[in-house]
C-alpha positions in Angstrom: -33.2 14.6 20.8 -31.0 17.8 22.4 -27.8 16.7 21.0 -29.2 16.1 17.5 -30.9 19.4 18.0 -27.8 21.2 18.8 -25.9 19.7 16.6 -28.1 21.1 13.9 -27.8 24.7 15.2 -24.3 24.5 15.3 -23.8 23.1 11.8 -26.7 26.2 10.5 -24.5 28.9 12.0 -21.1 27.3 10.4 -22.7 27.2 7.2 -24.3 30.9 7.6 -20.8 32.3 8.8 -18.8 30.6 5.6 -21.5 31.5 3.1 -22.9 35.1 3.8 -21.8 38.6 5.0 -23.0 39.1 8.1 -24.4 42.6 8.5 -23.0 43.3 11.9 -19.8 42.1 12.2 -18.0 38.6 12.0 -14.8 37.0 12.7 -13.5 33.5 11.9 -10.1 33.7 13.6 -9.4 30.3 14.7 -12.0 28.5 16.5 -14.2 31.3 17.0 -17.3 32.3 15.0 -19.3 35.6 15.4 -23.1 35.5 14.1 -25.3 38.3 14.4 -25.4 39.1 18.3 -23.8 35.1 18.9 -20.1 34.4 19.5 -19.5 30.6 19.4 -16.3 29.6 20.4 -14.9 26.0 20.7 -13.6 24.3 23.6 -10.1 22.8 23.5 -9.5 19.7 25.7 -6.7 17.4 26.1 -7.0 14.6 23.7 -9.1 16.7 21.3 -9.0 14.9 18.3 -10.8 16.3 15.1 -13.4 13.6 14.1 -16.1 14.9 12.0 -18.1 11.7 12.2 -18.7 12.4 16.0 -21.5 14.6 16.8 -20.6 17.9 18.8 -21.3 17.7 22.5 -23.1 21.1 23.8 -19.9 21.2 26.4 -17.7 21.2 23.3 -18.6 24.8 22.5 -19.5 27.9 24.7 -22.2 30.3 23.2 -22.3 34.0 24.2 -25.0 36.3 23.1 -24.7 39.8 23.5 -28.3 41.3 22.7 -26.7 45.0 22.4 -23.6 44.1 20.5 -23.0 46.8 17.4 -20.1 46.7 14.9 -17.3 49.2 15.4 -17.9 52.3 13.2 -15.4 55.2 13.9 -16.3 58.9 13.8 -15.8 60.7 10.8 -13.1 62.4 10.5 -13.0 66.1 10.5 -10.6 67.6 7.1 -8.5 70.4 7.8 -10.4 72.2 4.9 -14.2 71.8 3.8 -15.2 72.7 0.9 -19.0 73.3 0.1 -20.0 74.4 -3.7 -23.2 76.1 -4.9 -24.7 77.5 -1.9 -28.1 79.4 -2.4 -29.4 82.5 -0.5 -33.2 83.6 -0.7 -34.2 86.2 1.7 -35.7 90.0 1.6 -34.1 93.5 1.1 -34.3 96.7 2.4 -32.2 99.5 3.4 -31.4 101.9 6.5 -32.2 105.3 4.7 -30.1 107.7 6.3 -30.5 110.4 3.9 -30.6 114.5 4.7 -33.1 115.3 2.1 -32.9 119.2 3.0 -29.1 119.6 2.3 -28.6 120.7 -1.6 -26.8 118.0 -2.9 -30.0 115.5 -1.9 -32.3 117.9 -3.4 -29.8 118.2 -6.1 -30.4 114.4 -7.2 -34.1 114.3 -6.5 -35.2 117.2 -6.8 -38.6 117.7 -3.9 -37.9 114.2 -2.5 -38.6 113.3 1.3 -38.2 110.1 2.6 -41.3 108.7 1.8 -40.6 109.0 -1.8 -38.4 106.0 -1.9 -40.0 103.5 0.7 -40.0 100.2 -0.9 -42.3 97.3 -1.2 -41.1 95.3 1.7 -42.6 91.8 0.7 -41.6 92.2 -3.1 -38.1 93.5 -2.4 -35.5 90.2 -2.6 -32.2 89.4 -2.5 -30.7 85.9 -4.1 -27.2 84.8 -3.8 -25.6 82.3 -5.7 -22.1 81.3 -3.9 -19.8 79.6 -6.4 -18.0 77.4 -2.9 -17.6 78.2 0.7 -15.0 76.9 2.5 -14.2 76.2 6.7 -10.9 76.4 7.7 -9.8 74.3 10.9 -8.3 77.1 13.3 -9.1 75.2 16.9 -9.9 72.0 17.2 -12.5 72.3 14.6 -14.5 74.2 16.7 -13.3 77.5 15.5 -12.8 77.7 11.7 -12.4 80.3 9.1 -14.8 80.7 6.6 -14.8 82.0 3.4 -15.8 82.1 -0.2 -16.8 83.6 -3.5 -20.4 84.4 -5.0 -22.7 86.6 -7.0 -25.1 88.9 -4.5 -28.4 90.1 -6.2 -30.7 92.7 -5.1 -34.1 94.0 -6.4 -35.5 97.3 -5.1 -39.1 97.7 -5.6 -40.5 100.9 -5.3 -43.7 101.9 -3.8 -44.2 105.5 -5.7 -43.8 106.1 -9.5 -40.3 107.3 -9.7 -37.6 107.3 -12.3 -33.9 106.4 -12.0 -32.3 109.0 -14.8 -28.7 108.9 -16.4 -28.8 112.4 -17.8 -28.7 114.4 -15.9 -27.8 111.5 -13.0 -30.8 111.8 -10.5 -34.4 111.0 -9.4 -37.8 112.2 -10.3 -41.6 111.6 -9.9 -43.2 110.2 -13.0 -46.1 110.4 -14.1 -47.2 106.7 -15.6 -48.7 104.3 -13.2 -46.0 101.5 -12.9 -47.2 97.6 -12.1 -43.8 97.1 -11.7 -40.9 99.5 -10.9 -37.7 98.0 -9.6 -33.7 98.6 -9.4 -31.6 95.2 -9.8 -28.1 95.5 -8.7 -25.1 92.6 -8.5 -22.4 92.4 -6.8 -19.4 89.8 -7.1 -18.6 89.0 -3.5 -15.8 87.9 -1.2 -17.2 86.9 2.1 -14.9 86.2 5.6 -16.6 84.8 8.7 -14.9 83.3 11.9 -17.2 79.9 12.2 -17.9 78.3 15.9 -19.0 75.1 15.8 -19.2 73.7 19.3 -20.2 70.1 18.5 -18.1 69.5 15.1 -18.7 65.7 15.0 -22.4 66.4 14.7 -23.0 67.3 10.7 -26.3 69.4 11.5 -25.2 70.7 15.1 -25.5 74.7 16.3 -23.3 76.7 14.3 -22.8 80.4 14.3 -20.4 82.7 11.5 -20.1 86.2 12.0 -17.6 88.5 10.0 -17.6 91.0 6.9 -17.8 91.0 2.8 -16.5 93.2 0.5 -18.2 93.0 -3.0 -17.9 95.0 -6.3 -20.9 96.1 -8.4 -20.9 94.4 -12.1 -24.5 94.9 -12.7 -27.1 97.8 -12.5 -30.3 98.2 -14.5 -33.8 99.5 -13.7 -36.8 97.5 -14.6 -40.2 99.3 -15.1 -43.6 98.2 -16.4 -46.8 100.7 -17.1 -49.8 100.4 -19.8 -48.3 103.4 -21.4 -45.1 102.5 -22.2 -44.8 98.3 -21.4 -41.9 97.2 -20.3 -38.8 99.3 -20.2 -35.0 98.4 -19.0 -32.6 101.0 -18.9 -29.0 100.1 -17.7 -26.7 102.6 -15.9 -25.2 102.7 -13.1 -27.3 105.5 -11.7 -24.6 107.2 -9.6 -24.3 103.9 -7.2 -21.0 103.0 -5.6 -18.9 100.6 -7.0 -17.8 98.5 -3.9 -20.0 97.0 -1.2 -18.8 96.4 2.2 -21.2 95.0 4.9 -21.3 93.2 8.0 -22.4 89.8 7.6 -23.6 86.9 10.0 -25.2 83.3 9.8 -26.8 80.8 12.2 -27.1 77.5 11.9 -30.0 75.2 13.6 -29.7 71.7 12.9 -30.5 71.6 9.0 -31.7 74.7 9.1 -29.2 78.2 7.6 -30.3 81.7 8.4 -27.9 84.4 7.2 -28.2 88.4 7.1 -26.0 91.2 6.0 -25.9 95.1 6.7 -24.0 97.6 4.4 -21.2 99.5 5.8 -21.0 101.6 2.7 -23.7 103.4 1.4 -25.2 102.1 -1.7 -24.8 105.7 -3.5 -21.5 107.2 -4.3 -23.2 110.7 -2.6 -26.3 112.9 -2.0 -28.1 109.5 -1.3 -27.6 107.4 2.1 -28.9 104.4 2.0 -27.5 100.9 3.7 -29.2 98.0 2.4 -29.5 95.2 4.9 -31.0 91.6 4.1 -32.4 88.6 6.0 -33.1 85.0 4.6 -32.8 81.4 4.1 -29.3 79.9 3.3 -29.7 76.6 1.3 -26.0 74.9 2.1 -24.9 71.4 3.6 -22.9 73.0 6.7 
């Protein structure tokens, strides 16, 4: 009875090895068959003949069970240059106001203004970035990398007070309408350049830290005001803003979560008003 049962098991194993693909690993080299966690090896004896009509004996085969055997899968290789397309940032924007409002130039541009007059609605002032691509270039064993890209930075500065930016003459004035929305929009075409550190390069969502600088050129500026007296009004002008933006930038990766921040090295306005925008938020990125 035991011999018949053993014959049936071996025949079933043989059919399974030839008729279907094993999900872990399979080899039919010679007289060795891998089936799941089992290895079946045929013993070669002197005088052994191939007589299919004789049922196999238990001693003719060696069956080895490896409960924890796993198929070999090589670690993913790190490319010298990795590219990530269409990265999105969503965060808060504000600025560090270092203006000397007692100076003649500041009073000429913003008559009677103090720092309180240009306070922002912090919760509603936002930064949205769209990076067309970012690349990571291996420098030292994929632990130290160079990270760079190209994208669009957009800032929405929403003011608490009823102020208006004027074009002729250029400046800022207190206005009479009660604005339900009063914002300054500025956008830059920006190139970031960072040193990236990845202590565990073989983990896709490990810890990472990047820091560097960015350079941006202003490509769009307008104000948008909404009031019951005038409805919605948009005004497109440069409003004495500087064409260039240079900033310190950083990114922190904690597993799948990425945080970013930036701080402008250069004032947002050309002269008189000295305001240095900064941002903090979440970056939606694969790495």
